[in-house]
N, C-alpha and C positions, 0 to 999 in steps of 0.2 A: 504494500500500500504506500503510495507516495506521501511524502511529508507535506503537510499543508503549510504554505508559506505566506498566506494572506497578510498577516500582521507581523512578519518576521523582523522588519525594520523597526517597528515600534517596540517589539520585545527586546531587541538588541539595544535600542536607545534607553529603555528603562533600566537595563543592567549598568549602563555607563553614567547616567545622569539623573537628576531629580527634575521632573517637568516643571516649567514655569506656569504660573497661574493663568488660566484661560487658554492655554496652548492646546493644539490637537493631541499632543502626547498626554497631557493631563486628562483630557476627555476620555482617551483610550484607557488610561490607568484606572479611572473611576469605573468604567464599564467592565474591565477585566476583573477588578476586585469585587464587583457586585454592588458597589455603592449606587450605581445608576442602572435601572432596568430599562431595556429598550424593547418596544413591541413594534411589529410590522403588520400592516393590514395586507392580507394576501388577496389578490384579484381572483374573482370567481373563475376566470379562464385558466388560472394556474392550478386549480384543485384537480386531483387525479380522477375524481368521480368514482364509479364502480370499478372493480377489478375483474378481469376475465381469466379463466383458467386456460393455459396453453400447455402443450406437451412437447418436449424436446429430447433428443438423444444426447447425453452428456459426452464431452470430449475425453474425460479422464478414464472412462471405462471402455477400452477397445472392444469392438465387436458386440457391444451390448445392443440388443434390439428392443429392450424394455423402454417404454416411454416414461420419462420423469415429469412430474407435475410442477408447474410454476405459475406465477401470475404476471399479468401486464395490465397497466391502467387503461381504462377506456379512453381517456384523454390522449394517451400515447398512440393507441391504435387508430384513433380518429385522424391524427396528424401524420400517419405513416407515409402516405403518398407524397406529402410536402417535404419530408425530410429524408426518406430513403427510397422513394419511388415505388413503394409497395412492400409487402411482407415476405416476398420469396427469398430474400437473402438471409432471413432469420431462421428458416427451416422449422417453423412451427408445424407440429403434426396434429392429426385428428385421431380420435379413438374410434375403433370399430365398435359395433353394438355389444359384442361379447368380450371386449378387451378391458383390462384394468391397468391403470397407470401405477407406477411405483411411487410410493409415498415417502421416499427417503428424505431425511433432513439435510437439505443442501441449498446452495445458492448457485444458479447457473451462471455461465459467462453472460455478461451484460454489456451492451453497447450504450454508452451515454452520448446521445446526439444533441448538439446545441445548434439552434438556428441563429445565424448571425443577425444583428440588428441593422436597420437601415437609416439613412439620413444623418444629419449632423448630431442629433440627440438634444435632449433638453437638460439644462443644468439642474443638478440635484446636490443636496448636501448630506454627507454621511452622518447618520445618527450616532455612530460610534465615535468618530474622530472629529467631525465638524468640517472635514475636508470636502472641497467642491469637486464634482466629477460630472461627466456627461453620460446620460442614459439614453441609448438608442431605442427606437420603437421596434417591435416585432421580435425581440429576443425571447426565445423559448427553449426549454430543455426537456428531453424525453429519455426514458430508460427502457431499453428493449432486451429481454432475455433471448438468447439464441443458442443453437446446438448444431450437431452434425446432421448432414443430409443423409448420410449412409455410413456403414461401418468403415469405409475407406476415406471418408471426408476428413481433412486435417484442419487444425485450428488456424494456421497461418493463412491458408487459402480462404477460409470463411471470413477472417478478419479483414483481409484485403478486399473481398467482395463488398462487405459492409462499408468499409472506408471509401471505396470508389463510388458506391451508391450515394453516400452522404455528400461526398465532394461534388458529384454531379448536381446536387440540389443546393450547393453553396452552404453546406453545413459542416460543422467540426465534430469529430467523433473521438471518444476515448473508451477504453475497455476496463472492465472489472473482472478479476479472475473467478473461475468456478471454485467452489469450496464445499466439501462434505463434512458433516459434523457427526460426532458420536451420539448415539441415542441416549 
């Protein structure tokens, strides 16, 4: 898992100095210590809505033909044509009438797809630091679980296909690894 670096410069500065009154660093320090509580109003369009069951073949288990259950938000599936050009690159499977999916405790590989913003953006002020920044319109992020197409499908090929599909739609993609847990 990559190290989160969002406030790394502020954390480094706090180790070296005492923030001056009213500075961005002081605002950050108060937020980090819990002195100040910050709340955000989430737009309805960014709520995931309901979750749908999907089935995929995991990459970690070679030759497995059992389908593993996972979920994907309805919001993400609604936007799939805009960010990936369709669901075919994700290899979601369907269950036959007499088939049962494996209910293992696991997290599938996931593609985090981010739609780039457009325009110049509107000026905003960070609630944490007080620093000004520009927020572009149309920015959205979606998470899609994905799996193997067949027993011979490999992870690198699948990731490249998803990355190319996202790039064709002017989106950015990153990946989260598959994980299995002990019951």
